[in-house]
VOPAGU-2260 file (C-alpha; in pm, 1 decimal, decimal comma):
REM VOPAGU-2260
SITE   aa  ch    i         X         Y         Z
SITE  UNK   A    0   13628,0    9431,0    4544,1
SITE  UNK   A    1   13369,4    9644,4    4725,3
SITE  UNK   A    2   13067,1    9484,7    4887,3
SITE  UNK   A    3   12748,7    9612,0    5043,0
SITE  UNK   A    4   12798,8    9642,7    5419,4
SITE  UNK   A    5   12558,0    9411,6    5599,0
SITE  UNK   A    6   12378,7    9557,7    5901,1
SITE  UNK   A    7   12111,1    9411,3    6123,2
SITE  UNK   A    8   11786,5    9609,0    6152,2
SITE  UNK   A    9   11876,8    9709,5    6509,1
SITE  UNK   A   10   12237,4    9813,8    6433,5
SITE  UNK   A   11   12315,0   10163,7    6573,3
SITE  UNK   A   12   12476,1   10257,9    6241,0
SITE  UNK   A   13   12141,9   10201,7    6068,2
SITE  UNK   A   14   11964,9   10406,5    6334,8
SITE  UNK   A   15   12202,0   10694,7    6260,0
SITE  UNK   A   16   12120,6   10668,8    5889,3
SITE  UNK   A   17   11750,6   10680,2    5966,8
SITE  UNK   A   18   11787,9   10996,0    6176,4
SITE  UNK   A   19   11677,0   11345,5    6088,9
SITE  UNK   A   20   11713,2   11476,3    5735,0
SITE  UNK   A   21   11870,6   11791,5    5877,5
SITE  UNK   A   22   12144,2   11596,3    6057,2
SITE  UNK   A   23   12221,1   11399,8    5740,5
SITE  UNK   A   24   12241,9   11720,8    5538,0
SITE  UNK   A   25   12466,4   11890,0    5792,5
SITE  UNK   A   26   12710,2   11598,8    5775,2
SITE  UNK   A   27   12738,7   11662,5    5401,4
SITE  UNK   A   28   12797,1   12032,8    5468,5
SITE  UNK   A   29   13070,0   11955,4    5724,0
SITE  UNK   A   30   13249,5   11730,5    5473,7
SITE  UNK   A   31   13216,1   11996,1    5203,9
SITE  UNK   A   32   13360,3   12261,9    5436,3
SITE  UNK   A   33   13674,9   12053,9    5480,3
SITE  UNK   A   34   13724,6   12047,2    5104,3
SITE  UNK   A   35   13620,3   12406,8    5058,6
SITE  UNK   A   36   13866,3   12578,4    5293,2
SITE  UNK   A   37   14187,6   12497,7    5100,7
SITE  UNK   A   38   14007,4   12551,1    4769,0
SITE  UNK   A   39   13886,7   12898,7    4859,8
SITE  UNK   A   40   14219,5   12979,3    5022,8
SITE  UNK   A   41   14385,2   12916,2    4686,3
SITE  UNK   A   42   14116,1   13087,6    4476,3
SITE  UNK   A   43   13995,2   13373,3    4695,6
SITE  UNK   A   44   14295,4   13434,0    4917,7
SITE  UNK   A   45   14155,9   13309,9    5246,4
SITE  UNK   A   46   14019,4   12988,3    5387,2
SITE  UNK   A   47   13640,5   12998,0    5406,3
SITE  UNK   A   48   13363,9   12751,7    5462,9
SITE  UNK   A   49   13103,3   12695,0    5192,7
SITE  UNK   A   50   12839,3   12929,2    5324,5
SITE  UNK   A   51   13076,2   13219,5    5386,7
SITE  UNK   A   52   13215,2   13193,9    5034,0
SITE  UNK   A   53   12868,2   13159,9    4883,4
SITE  UNK   A   54   12748,9   13471,9    5067,1
SITE  UNK   A   55   13050,1   13663,3    4931,6
SITE  UNK   A   56   12981,6   13546,9    4575,3
SITE  UNK   A   57   12613,6   13643,5    4601,2
SITE  UNK   A   58   12705,3   13987,5    4733,6
SITE  UNK   A   59   12948,1   14040,7    4446,2
SITE  UNK   A   60   12696,3   13932,0    4181,7
SITE  UNK   A   61   12429,3   14146,3    4347,0
SITE  UNK   A   62   12647,7   14457,8    4327,5
SITE  UNK   A   63   12866,8   14394,7    4021,6
SITE  UNK   A   64   12642,2   14181,3    3800,0
SITE  UNK   A   65   12808,2   14042,5    3489,3
SITE  UNK   A   66   13158,2   14144,3    3599,1
SITE  UNK   A   67   13134,6   13918,2    3903,5
SITE  UNK   A   68   12972,9   13633,5    3708,9
SITE  UNK   A   69   13251,7   13618,7    3450,4
SITE  UNK   A   70   13523,2   13670,8    3713,3
SITE  UNK   A   71   13411,7   13376,4    3925,3
SITE  UNK   A   72   13349,8   13160,9    3617,8
SITE  UNK   A   73   13709,1   13210,9    3509,0
SITE  UNK   A   74   13844,4   13171,4    3862,5
SITE  UNK   A   75   13657,5   12849,8    3947,1
SITE  UNK   A   76   13589,1   12687,4    3608,6
SITE  UNK   A   77   13852,0   12833,3    3375,6
SITE  UNK   A   78   13576,9   12982,0    3158,3
SITE  UNK   A   79   13703,1   13303,0    2994,3
SITE  UNK   A   80   13376,9   13413,8    2834,7
SITE  UNK   A   81   13277,5   13777,9    2810,0
SITE  UNK   A   82   12923,8   13876,0    2918,8
SITE  UNK   A   83   12810,3   13893,4    2556,0
SITE  UNK   A   84   12922,9   13532,7    2506,7
SITE  UNK   A   85   12733,0   13384,0    2799,1
SITE  UNK   A   86   12406,6   13324,9    2613,6
SITE  UNK   A   87   12391,6   13033,6    2371,7
SITE  UNK   A   88   12281,6   13150,0    2028,5
SITE  UNK   A   89   11992,2   13009,2    1830,1
SITE  UNK   A   90   12242,8   12899,3    1567,8
SITE  UNK   A   91   12434,4   12694,4    1826,4
SITE  UNK   A   92   12112,5   12525,0    1935,4
SITE  UNK   A   93   12006,8   12439,0    1581,2
SITE  UNK   A   94   12355,4   12313,7    1496,4
SITE  UNK   A   95   12355,5   12091,3    1805,4
SITE  UNK   A   96   12017,3   11941,9    1713,8
SITE  UNK   A   97   12142,3   11864,3    1364,2
SITE  UNK   A   98   12470,8   11718,4    1488,0
SITE  UNK   A   99   12345,6   11460,8    1738,7
SITE  UNK   A  100   12262,8   11108,7    1628,2
SITE  UNK   A  101   11910,0   11051,6    1493,1
SITE  UNK   A  102   11857,9   10791,1    1764,9
SITE  UNK   A  103   11921,5   11055,0    2030,8
SITE  UNK   A  104   11682,1   11299,9    1865,9
SITE  UNK   A  105   11418,6   11027,9    1862,9
SITE  UNK   A  106   11487,9   10939,4    2227,5
SITE  UNK   A  107   11464,5   11303,8    2333,1
SITE  UNK   A  108   11137,0   11343,3    2144,2
SITE  UNK   A  109   10993,1   11023,9    2294,9
SITE  UNK   A  110   11096,0   11125,0    2646,5
SITE  UNK   A  111   10952,6   11474,8    2600,4
SITE  UNK   A  112   10620,3   11331,1    2487,2
SITE  UNK   A  113   10606,7   11087,0    2780,9
SITE  UNK   A  114   10690,1   11358,4    3034,4
SITE  UNK   A  115   10435,6   11594,5    2878,4
SITE  UNK   A  116   10158,1   11334,1    2888,5
SITE  UNK   A  117   10225,3   11247,9    3252,5
SITE  UNK   A  118   10263,1   11608,7    3365,3
SITE  UNK   A  119    9937,3   11710,0    3197,5
SITE  UNK   A  120    9760,0   11469,0    3431,1
SITE  UNK   A  121    9918,8   11647,7    3729,1
SITE  UNK   A  122    9789,3   11992,5    3636,5
SITE  UNK   A  123    9591,2   12142,2    3926,0
SITE  UNK   A  124    9244,8   12266,9    3837,9
SITE  UNK   A  125    9095,4   12608,3    3905,5
SITE  UNK   A  126    8733,1   12659,3    4006,3
SITE  UNK   A  127    8507,2   12955,7    4063,1
SITE  UNK   A  128    8703,9   13174,7    3824,1
SITE  UNK   A  129    8388,0   13274,1    3634,1
SITE  UNK   A  130    8246,6   13416,0    3959,3
SITE  UNK   A  131    7968,5   13159,4    3939,1
SITE  UNK   A  132    8017,5   13035,6    4296,5
SITE  UNK   A  133    8105,2   13204,3    4626,2
SITE  UNK   A  134    8453,9   13055,8    4664,6
SITE  UNK   A  135    8716,3   12957,9    4413,4
SITE  UNK   A  136    9081,3   12929,1    4327,6
SITE  UNK   A  137    9287,1   13028,5    4027,7
SITE  UNK   A  138    9610,6   12843,7    3947,3
SITE  UNK   A  139    9857,8   13047,3    3742,8
SITE  UNK   A  140   10210,6   12964,4    3621,8
SITE  UNK   A  141   10522,1   13147,9    3728,2
SITE  UNK   A  142   10658,6   13394,7    3473,9
SITE  UNK   A  143   11021,1   13283,1    3463,3
SITE  UNK   A  144   11194,1   12965,0    3582,9
SITE  UNK   A  145   11564,5   12874,4    3582,8
SITE  UNK   A  146   11701,0   12521,0    3583,8
SITE  UNK   A  147   12056,2   12429,5    3678,9
SITE  UNK   A  148   12197,1   12129,2    3491,5
SITE  UNK   A  149   12546,8   11999,0    3577,1
SITE  UNK   A  150   12776,4   11882,7    3301,7
SITE  UNK   A  151   13029,6   11668,0    3487,4
SITE  UNK   A  152   13406,2   11721,7    3481,1
SITE  UNK   A  153   13494,6   11894,4    3154,3
SITE  UNK   A  154   13144,3   11835,7    3021,5
SITE  UNK   A  155   13194,5   11458,6    3034,9
SITE  UNK   A  156   12844,3   11389,1    3169,2
SITE  UNK   A  157   12594,5   11590,0    2963,2
SITE  UNK   A  158   12276,9   11518,9    3162,1
SITE  UNK   A  159   12033,1   11581,2    2879,5
SITE  UNK   A  160   11756,2   11397,3    3065,1
SITE  UNK   A  161   11783,2   11646,5    3350,2
SITE  UNK   A  162   11699,3   11928,0    3109,2
SITE  UNK   A  163   11375,9   11749,7    3017,0
SITE  UNK   A  164   11283,2   11643,0    3368,5
SITE  UNK   A  165   11314,5   11995,1    3509,0
SITE  UNK   A  166   11180,8   12212,9    3230,9
SITE  UNK   A  167   10917,2   12009,5    3046,2
SITE  UNK   A  168   10694,0   12013,0    3359,4
SITE  UNK   A  169   10740,4   12390,9    3371,3
SITE  UNK   A  170   10640,4   12419,7    3007,5
SITE  UNK   A  171   10330,4   12207,5    3067,5
SITE  UNK   A  172   10246,4   12433,5    3362,8
SITE  UNK   A  173   10246,1   12728,1    3121,0
SITE  UNK   A  174   10566,8   12904,9    3226,9
SITE  UNK   A  175   10651,9   13132,8    2932,3
SITE  UNK   A  176   11023,9   13184,5    3003,5
SITE  UNK   A  177   11231,1   12868,3    3053,5
SITE  UNK   A  178   11595,0   12937,5    3139,9
SITE  UNK   A  179   11881,2   12686,4    3150,5
SITE  UNK   A  180   12222,1   12744,7    3307,4
SITE  UNK   A  181   12501,7   12490,2    3271,9
SITE  UNK   A  182   12881,2   12508,8    3299,2
SITE  UNK   A  183   13061,8   12532,7    2964,4
SITE  UNK   A  184   13329,2   12292,4    2851,5
SITE  UNK   A  185   13695,6   12394,7    2831,3
SITE  UNK   A  186   13648,8   12543,6    2483,3
SITE  UNK   A  187   13354,4   12755,8    2598,1
SITE  UNK   A  188   13091,4   12539,0    2432,5
SITE  UNK   A  189   12802,0   12338,5    2575,9
SITE  UNK   A  190   12767,7   11968,5    2496,7
SITE  UNK   A  191   12540,9   11927,0    2192,4
SITE  UNK   A  192   12337,9   11662,9    2378,5
SITE  UNK   A  193   12236,5   11926,3    2635,3
SITE  UNK   A  194   12148,6   12180,4    2368,1
SITE  UNK   A  195   11945,5   11923,9    2176,3
SITE  UNK   A  196   11754,3   11840,0    2493,9
SITE  UNK   A  197   11691,2   12209,9    2552,6
SITE  UNK   A  198   11544,2   12242,6    2204,4
SITE  UNK   A  199   11320,7   11939,9    2262,2
SITE  UNK   A  200   11201,3   12086,6    2592,5
SITE  UNK   A  201   11124,2   12428,5    2447,2
SITE  UNK   A  202   11384,4   12615,6    2652,5
SITE  UNK   A  203   11384,5   12986,8    2571,1
SITE  UNK   A  204   11728,0   13090,2    2708,1
SITE  UNK   A  205   12053,0   12901,6    2774,9
SITE  UNK   A  206   12355,7   13047,2    2955,1
SITE  UNK   A  207   12708,5   12910,5    2975,9
SITE  UNK   A  208   12770,2   12951,4    3345,5
SITE  UNK   A  209   12788,7   12700,3    3628,3
SITE  UNK   A  210   12851,7   12665,8    3998,4
SITE  UNK   A  211   12756,3   12908,4    4273,2
SITE  UNK   A  212   12786,1   13204,2    4037,7
SITE  UNK   A  213   12515,7   13055,4    3813,2
SITE  UNK   A  214   12271,7   13028,5    4103,4
SITE  UNK   A  215   12361,8   13382,0    4213,6
SITE  UNK   A  216   12299,7   13506,8    3859,4
SITE  UNK   A  217   11954,1   13348,7    3848,7
SITE  UNK   A  218   11866,5   13482,1    4194,3
SITE  UNK   A  219   12015,2   13833,1    4170,9
SITE  UNK   A  220   11997,0   13898,6    3799,3
SITE  UNK   A  221   12242,2   14090,6    3582,2
SITE  UNK   A  222   12242,5   14281,1    3256,3
SITE  UNK   A  223   12301,9   13957,0    3064,6
SITE  UNK   A  224   12102,4   13711,8    3279,6
SITE  UNK   A  225   11770,5   13848,5    3410,7
SITE  UNK   A  226   11662,2   13703,4    3745,2
SITE  UNK   A  227   11406,9   13424,9    3763,2
SITE  UNK   A  228   11117,1   13351,8    3998,7
SITE  UNK   A  229   11222,3   12998,1    4086,2
SITE  UNK   A  230   11537,8   12786,4    4060,4
SITE  UNK   A  231   11520,0   12410,6    4015,2
SITE  UNK   A  232   11760,1   12131,8    3931,2
SITE  UNK   A  233   12038,5   11926,0    4087,8
SITE  UNK   A  234   12401,6   12003,9    4160,1
SITE  UNK   A  235   12681,0   11932,7    4403,7
SITE  UNK   A  236   12670,0   12047,5    4765,5
SITE  UNK   A  237   12804,9   12392,5    4670,0
SITE  UNK   A  238   12521,0   12443,3    4422,4
SITE  UNK   A  239   12269,6   12313,5    4676,0
SITE  UNK   A  240   12391,5   12553,2    4943,4
SITE  UNK   A  241   12381,3   12834,3    4686,8
SITE  UNK   A  242   12015,0   12750,3    4626,1
SITE  UNK   A  243   11955,9   12775,0    5000,6
SITE  UNK   A  244   12122,4   13118,6    4993,7
SITE  UNK   A  245   11894,6   13216,2    4703,0
SITE  UNK   A  246   11576,4   13115,3    4883,5
SITE  UNK   A  247   11379,3   13426,0    4974,9
SITE  UNK   A  248   11501,8   13621,3    4677,3
SITE  UNK   A  249   11346,6   13348,5    4463,3
SITE  UNK   A  250   11174,3   13018,5    4530,1
SITE  UNK   A  251   11357,7   12686,1    4494,4
SITE  UNK   A  252   11245,8   12328,3    4440,0
SITE  UNK   A  253   11433,1   12152,0    4722,2
SITE  UNK   A  254   11774,3   12098,3    4879,7
SITE  UNK   A  255   11899,1   11788,0    4703,9
SITE  UNK   A  256   12191,2   11571,8    4809,6
SITE  UNK   A  257   12361,0   11266,8    4660,2
SITE  UNK   A  258   12138,9   11021,8    4473,0
SITE  UNK   A  259   12003,7   10713,9    4647,5
SITE  UNK   A  260   11808,1   10396,9    4581,1
SITE  UNK   A  261   11649,8   10154,7    4824,0
SITE  UNK   A  262   11532,2    9811,0    4713,4
SITE  UNK   A  263   11290,9    9583,6    4901,6
SITE  UNK   A  264   11324,4    9231,2    4762,1
SITE  UNK   A  265   11216,3    8873,4    4824,4
SITE  UNK   A  266   11320,5    8543,8    4665,9
SITE  UNK   A  267   11108,9    8608,8    4355,4
SITE  UNK   A  268   11356,6    8874,5    4241,8
SITE  UNK   A  269   11630,4    8842,4    3982,5
SITE  UNK   A  270   11958,7    8904,4    4173,1
SITE  UNK   A  271   12134,9    9027,8    3858,0
SITE  UNK   A  272   11867,0    9289,9    3796,9
SITE  UNK   A  273   11879,2    9417,1    4153,4
SITE  UNK   A  274   12258,5    9441,7    4149,6
SITE  UNK   A  275   12240,1    9636,6    3823,2
SITE  UNK   A  276   11986,6    9877,4    3973,1
SITE  UNK   A  277   12198,3    9934,1    4283,7
SITE  UNK   A  278   12502,5   10010,2    4069,5
SITE  UNK   A  279   12302,4   10245,2    3845,8
SITE  UNK   A  280   12280,9   10481,6    4142,5
SITE  UNK   A  281   12626,0   10408,5    4281,6
SITE  UNK   A  282   12790,1   10528,9    3959,2
SITE  UNK   A  283   12649,4   10880,0    4012,3
SITE  UNK   A  284   12869,3   10983,5    4302,0
SITE  UNK   A  285   13099,3   10839,7    4566,6
SITE  UNK   A  286   12841,6   10959,0    4821,7
SITE  UNK   A  287   12546,2   10802,7    4639,0
SITE  UNK   A  288   12369,0   10547,6    4852,8
SITE  UNK   A  289   12245,1   10201,7    4749,3
SITE  UNK   A  290   12046,8   10016,7    5017,0
SITE  UNK   A  291   11909,1    9663,3    4991,6
SITE  UNK   A  292   11637,6    9537,7    5226,5
SITE  UNK   A  293   11572,5    9164,5    5191,2
SITE  UNK   A  294   11267,7    8994,7    5341,0
SITE  UNK   A  295   11361,9    8629,2    5286,4
SITE  UNK   A  296   11686,4    8456,1    5388,3
SITE  UNK   A  297   11961,8    8383,5    5139,2
SITE  UNK   A  298   11884,1    8620,8    4853,8
SITE  UNK   A  299   12125,7    8882,1    4988,0
SITE  UNK   A  300   12415,3    8644,0    4918,1
SITE  UNK   A  301   12321,1    8604,3    4551,0
SITE  UNK   A  302   12280,9    8980,6    4512,2
SITE  UNK   A  303   12618,9    9047,5    4675,7
SITE  UNK   A  304   12782,9    8809,8    4428,2
SITE  UNK   A  305   12619,2    8993,3    4138,9
SITE  UNK   A  306   12724,9    9333,1    4272,7
SITE  UNK   A  307   13088,8    9221,8    4278,0
SITE  UNK   A  308   13068,5    9063,2    3932,8
SITE  UNK   A  309   12901,5    9361,8    3769,9
SITE  UNK   A  310   13128,0    9612,4    3940,7
SITE  UNK   A  311   13430,6    9443,3    3789,9
SITE  UNK   A  312   13274,2    9466,3    3443,0
SITE  UNK   A  313   13198,9    9840,9    3448,5
SITE  UNK   A  314   13416,6   10080,4    3243,6
SITE  UNK   A  315   13698,1   10205,7    3465,1
SITE  UNK   A  316   13573,2   10562,9    3510,0
SITE  UNK   A  317   13230,4   10446,2    3626,5
SITE  UNK   A  318   13371,6   10150,7    3821,3
SITE  UNK   A  319   13595,9   10372,1    4033,6
SITE  UNK   A  320   13301,2   10590,2    4135,7
SITE  UNK   A  321   13057,9   10301,6    4187,5
SITE  UNK   A  322   13310,2   10098,4    4382,8
SITE  UNK   A  323   13376,0   10385,8    4621,2
SITE  UNK   A  324   13002,5   10440,6    4662,8
SITE  UNK   A  325   12929,7   10073,7    4735,5
SITE  UNK   A  326   13226,2   10046,3    4970,3
SITE  UNK   A  327   13139,5   10357,8    5169,2
SITE  UNK   A  328   12763,4   10397,3    5140,5
SITE  UNK   A  329   12622,0   10063,9    5018,0
SITE  UNK   A  330   12414,5    9869,5    5271,3
SITE  UNK   A  331   12240,0    9534,3    5292,3
SITE  UNK   A  332   11985,0    9485,6    5571,1
SITE  UNK   A  333   11835,1    9134,3    5599,0
SITE  UNK   A  334   11491,9    9193,1    5754,5
SITE  UNK   A  335   11283,8    8939,8    5945,1
SITE  UNK   A  336   10955,9    9048,4    5784,3
SITE  UNK   A  337   10803,4    9273,8    5521,9
SITE  UNK   A  338   10660,9    9494,9    5798,1
SITE  UNK   A  339   11012,5    9551,8    5928,8
SITE  UNK   A  340   11141,9    9641,7    5581,5
SITE  UNK   A  341   10853,1    9882,8    5523,3
SITE  UNK   A  342   10915,4   10045,9    5862,1
SITE  UNK   A  343   11282,9   10099,7    5776,5
SITE  UNK   A  344   11186,9   10233,3    5434,5
SITE  UNK   A  345   10940,7   10485,0    5578,9
SITE  UNK   A  346   11195,1   10602,9    5833,5
SITE  UNK   A  347   11457,5   10639,3    5559,9
SITE  UNK   A  348   11236,6   10822,5    5305,9
SITE  UNK   A  349   11424,7   10713,8    4993,9
SITE  UNK   A  350   11457,2   10919,5    4679,5
SITE  UNK   A  351   11402,0   10606,6    4469,1
SITE  UNK   A  352   11231,0   10299,5    4614,9
SITE  UNK   A  353   11213,0    9975,5    4419,1
SITE  UNK   A  354   10967,1    9710,7    4537,6
SITE  UNK   A  355   11057,1    9371,9    4392,1
SITE  UNK   A  356   10822,0    9129,5    4564,2
SITE  UNK   A  357   10602,0    8844,5    4446,4
SITE  UNK   A  358   10304,6    9041,2    4582,6
SITE  UNK   A  359   10393,2    9411,8    4589,1
SITE  UNK   A  360   10049,7    9551,8    4677,0
SITE  UNK   A  361   10075,1    9533,1    5059,1
SITE  UNK   A  362   10414,7    9705,5    5053,6
SITE  UNK   A  363   10303,3    9977,5    4811,8
SITE  UNK   A  364    9997,9   10047,2    5025,7
SITE  UNK   A  365   10210,6   10075,3    5340,3
SITE  UNK   A  366   10479,0   10305,2    5197,6
SITE  UNK   A  367   10423,5   10662,6    5313,3
SITE  UNK   A  368   10754,6   10831,5    5237,2
SITE  UNK   A  369   10938,9   10793,1    4905,6
SITE  UNK   A  370   11025,0   11027,7    4621,3
SITE  UNK   A  371   10926,8   10773,8    4356,8
SITE  UNK   A  372   10815,0   10409,9    4384,1
SITE  UNK   A  373   10917,0   10156,7    4118,7
SITE  UNK   A  374   10712,1    9837,2    4125,2
SITE  UNK   A  375   10821,0    9507,4    3969,7
SITE  UNK   A  376   11115,5    9385,6    3769,9
SITE  UNK   A  377   11023,9    9581,6    3458,2
SITE  UNK   A  378   11008,6    9918,9    3632,7
SITE  UNK   A  379   11376,3    9974,7    3717,6
SITE  UNK   A  380   11486,5   10312,4    3850,5
SITE  UNK   A  381   11674,3   10405,7    3528,4
SITE  UNK   A  382   11353,1   10386,8    3322,5
SITE  UNK   A  383   11223,1   10660,4    3549,1
SITE  UNK   A  384   11541,3   10860,1    3497,6
SITE  UNK   A  385   11473,5   10888,3    3127,5
SITE  UNK   A  386   11143,6   10806,7    2964,7
SITE  UNK   A  387   10866,6   10686,9    3199,0
SITE  UNK   A  388   10716,2   11034,3    3247,3
SITE  UNK   A  389   10743,4   11141,3    3614,0
SITE  UNK   A  390   11027,2   11384,5    3680,7
SITE  UNK   A  391   11348,0   11233,0    3813,8
SITE  UNK   A  392   11419,4   11544,7    4021,7
SITE  UNK   A  393   11323,6   11402,8    4360,8
SITE  UNK   A  394   11382,4   11469,2    4731,6
SITE  UNK   A  395   11690,2   11303,3    4882,9
SITE  UNK   A  396   11847,0   11251,8    5223,9
SITE  UNK   A  397   11521,2   11168,3    5399,7
SITE  UNK   A  398   11339,8   11478,8    5275,9
SITE  UNK   A  399   11084,1   11262,5    5094,4
SITE  UNK   A  400   10921,5   11265,4    5437,6
SITE  UNK   A  401   10829,4   11630,6    5373,9
SITE  UNK   A  402   10883,2   11719,6    5006,2
SITE  UNK   A  403   10767,3   11595,7    4668,7
SITE  UNK   A  404   10951,0   11567,6    4340,6
SITE  UNK   A  405   10906,4   11818,7    4060,1
SITE  UNK   A  406   10566,4   11834,3    3892,4
SITE  UNK   A  407   10357,1   12093,2    3715,8
SITE  UNK   A  408   10240,7   12234,5    4050,9
SITE  UNK   A  409   10606,2   12311,1    4130,6
SITE  UNK   A  410   10578,8   12591,5    3876,3
SITE  UNK   A  411   10234,0   12720,9    3965,3
SITE  UNK   A  412   10081,2   12926,3    4243,1
SITE  UNK   A  413    9722,2   12962,9    4352,0
SITE  UNK   A  414    9513,2   13269,8    4425,6
SITE  UNK   A  415    9197,9   13217,0    4628,0
SITE  UNK   A  416    8878,0   13387,9    4512,6
SITE  UNK   A  417    8614,7   13505,0    4762,4
SITE  UNK   A  418    8293,4   13615,9    4591,7
SITE  UNK   A  419    8017,2   13622,2    4855,9
SITE  UNK   A  420    7672,4   13765,0    4802,2
SITE  UNK   A  421    7486,8   13949,0    5077,5
SITE  UNK   A  422    7323,5   13636,1    5218,3
SITE  UNK   A  423    7651,3   13447,6    5227,8
SITE  UNK   A  424    7824,7   13738,9    5396,5
SITE  UNK   A  425    7554,8   13782,5    5659,7
SITE  UNK   A  426    7569,5   13412,1    5746,5
SITE  UNK   A  427    7942,3   13429,5    5820,6
SITE  UNK   A  428    8012,1   13784,9    5934,2
SITE  UNK   A  429    7887,9   13764,7    6296,7
SITE  UNK   A  430    8134,9   13484,8    6364,3
SITE  UNK   A  431    8410,7   13686,7    6200,6
SITE  UNK   A  432    8323,7   13982,7    6426,0
SITE  UNK   A  433    8351,9   13759,2    6732,0
SITE  UNK   A  434    8692,0   13628,8    6620,2
SITE  UNK   A  435    8818,3   13979,6    6539,4
SITE  UNK   A  436    8732,3   14110,3    6885,8
SITE  UNK   A  437    8882,9   13800,2    7047,0
SITE  UNK   A  438    9206,9   13897,5    6875,2
SITE  UNK   A  439    9176,2   14260,4    6982,8
SITE  UNK   A  440    9142,2   14388,6    6625,5
SITE  UNK   A  441    8858,0   14636,0    6655,3
SITE  UNK   A  442    8894,7   14788,3    6307,5
SITE  UNK   A  443    8846,5   14443,2    6157,5
SITE  UNK   A  444    8525,3   14398,8    6351,3
SITE  UNK   A  445    8394,5   14743,2    6252,0
SITE  UNK   A  446    8467,0   14680,8    5881,4
SITE  UNK   A  447    8240,2   14378,1    5905,3
SITE  UNK   A  448    7972,3   14552,7    6111,5
SITE  UNK   A  449    7960,0   14841,3    5864,5
SITE  UNK   A  450    7810,2   14596,3    5615,1
SITE  UNK   A  451    7592,9   14413,0    5865,9
SITE  UNK   A  452    7437,6   14739,0    5980,3
SITE  UNK   A  453    7431,8   14913,8    5644,6
């Protein structure tokens, strides 16, 4: 049975893990390239790395539109839908809402309300828009946002929460056009759970297309799928690299990798709860990372025992994934002090950070880099995945050191307002003239002096 690999805080393997986010991401790309070459050789007729194939797909969608989208969908996903069949109809959405269990409808409604309430508190505020002060800023929403939501093999993992976590913040921000793309199942349908979530979130358009071609469609646009202004949402490394290819044509949220959780724990913790939380991330992906930092001796042993016990009890499909994740990526680092654990945590920059300590305040105050912080035994990471309110779309792979998770400001932009009167202008303009001439920009200086001397 798989176990967390125990490393000392000064182990070189840990130092490698705590290295640059770019290096960690490039290792994922290198692994993906190894898988991609035989795949693309079989599908496209020649061995290509991820980025070469993605560039080719984007070029085809850019020039051929719908024809390329449906061709690649059939080639990669076995989806034989015509362009006119790509968009989910209103009837399909209503039927899905009616078909799901009442408990799921209630859960989706509760989650939507919680996310809405939290995101409303994140709304940035404009000022000076009435021209009642010399300087101001206006925050305005984007016009059109697209979210990618994976469905798992054959639609086996309908991530309905991901629909809410990516698009409800956009709705709260005031984005009028909310677009969802997701790969269809073998019969050409979308899981009703996803469609029900889309209805709860107020999604305006849903398209049955996945993979790189879906990102290309959102970025390039076609007759059936108009382009968006920003693409958000998770996906595998191919989808993530497609988002990187799209950046510049459109904005993106972040470059996300496999999910991860880090736990800082002392002897006050419940070992069974911590093991359960570690496995909740491990079941996502064989590359998902679960890291335990203990700050008192002995508790790591009890947690290891629980990890093994709970792994054995998981349903086979989830156990196989979680076991591979724990075996390959799971770590336990017994630390000599809380300061040492916090230092490791800040260097790592975890997507999800759980702090399970008798006194969590010093640790919370010292944490500088984390996508989301979960404090105490009754704030487990999965509650944040579904119904707490903050979005679960968070930076991974150390990028919490530089990026934030999705919020309302993800979907807004600001325009500064400069509204000086004569006195305000005359107080500032001489300094601006000096700076303009220091830069060698004489026309700038003269534009200012024309007013000073007028």
